[in-house]
N, C-alpha and C positions, 0 to 999 in steps of 0.2 A: 084227315086233311084240315089245315088252318083256315081261317078265314081269309088269310092274306093269300094261301096257296091255291084256295079256289078262286079267288079272284084273278089272279094270275093266269091261271088255265083258262076262265072263260074269256078274259081279254085276249088270250093268245087265239083262242078257237075264233073270236069276232074277227081279229086281224086276219086269219087265213081265210075265212068265208068272204072278207071285203077284197083280200088279194085275188081270190078265185074269180070274182066278177069284173076284174080290171081288163082291159085289152091286152091280148097276148103280147104285142110289143112292149107295154109298159111293164108288164109283169117280168119280161125278159131283161129289162133293163134295170129294175131294182134288185133282182138276182145278181146281175153282174157287177153292180155297183157295191153291195153287200159281201160279196164273196171274194176271196184272194184269186189274183189272176195268176196263171203260169206261161212261161215261155215254152214252147214246145218245138223240138228239134228231133231230127231222124238222121241216123248214122248207119252206114253199111261197113261190115266186116267183107272185105272182098278177098278170097283166098285161092290160092293155086299151089298146087304140089306142097303142101304143107308151109306154104309161106303167105304173109298177110300185107296186102297194098298199103304203105304207110306214106304219109304225106308229111312234108314241111311246110308250115303255114306261119306267116309273120307274126300273127295275133296269139299264137300259140307257143308254150316253150315244150322244146321235145317233139317226138313225132306225134301223129294224130291220124285219125281215121276220115275217109270221106264222108261229108254230110253237112248239115247246117240247119239254121232256122226254118221253119216252114212260113211259107207267104201266108197272107191273110185268106182264109176259106181251102187253103191247099190241104188236100190229104197227106197222110205220112208217105205213103207210096209215092205219089205224084212229088213230094217235096226231096226226097231222098233220091229218086231217078233223076231228078233236075240238077242236085247238087252233086251226085258223083259225075253227071256228064259234064258239068262246069268246070270241076275241079281234074278230072282225068281223061275227059274225052270218051269215057266208056258209056255205051248205052245197053243197060242191063235192065233185065227182068227180075225185080227183087223178091217178087212173092209176098209171102204173108211175113210179118214181122215175128222174130223169135223170142223178144223180150221187150219190156218196157220198163224203164227205171224212173221213179219218182223221186226228185231231191226236193223236199218241201223246205230246208232253209233257204235253198237258192230260188225256190219257185220255177223249177225246171223240170218239164218231162222230156225224155229221151226215148224214142222209139227207135229198136235196134232190129237190124236187118243183117242177114248173112247170105252170102253168095258164094259158092264153090264153083270154080272155073274148072273145065277140063282143059282147055287151051289157054295159055298165057297171052294175054292181049297186048295189043301196042298202046301204051299210054302215054298220054300227051297233057301234061299238067297246065291248067289255066286257072281263072278266076282267082280265089285266095291262095291256091297252092303253088309253092315255089319250087318244089323238088318232090320225086317220089322214090321209091324203093321197096323191093320185094324182100320182106324179111321173116325169118322164124321169128314167132313170138320170143322165144329165149334169147334171141340174138338182137332184139330190139335195144339199142343203147338208152334210150330214155323216152317215157311217153309223159304227155301233160295229165293232169287231174283226171278231165273227163274221160280220156281213153282208157285210163287206169281202170277207173270204175266200170267201164263198160265190158273192158276185158273180163272184171271179176264177177261181173252179172252174166256174161257168156259162160265162163266157167260154170257158174251155179246152174244154169240151164243145160247145157250140154253135159255136165258132170264131169267135166277135167279140169286141170289145173295147171298152167302154162306161165310161169312166171315171166315178167320182162326184167331185165337187168336193172332197172332204174327208173324210178316214177319221181318226176320233176312237179314240186307243189308250186302252183301259181294260179 
């Protein structure tokens, strides 16, 4: 190893030892300041009798799934449960996520849940949702980018592939 390489390694080790001695809140702040931050959301694919609950939301082009961004300190399970209830009035037990999608370019993480219902519930849209429909995936006229990507991830995880008619870039 060259002299410069040796000096760099020793300086790095000294910095790590100094870092270790700092109070925990200071260490956490330094790590957060020096690493990229991501937006985390949770979405739920709600299914009944081969159909998926799809929503129309003014901030999205095409149909989308219930879900949204997590609140500060909120778990993905609590966040998706809250979002589904706000947008559809459904109170679901979502269980464990089926997948997690990381979008490095957008610095976004989506936690994906899936709930298959035996009985079709009464849906009342609210929050950001303006309309809903139960649709077979192959009959969804158009979906936004995020929903398209979520369906692709779900297909990989579940080992199926059900194309939507159209995917709206936006």
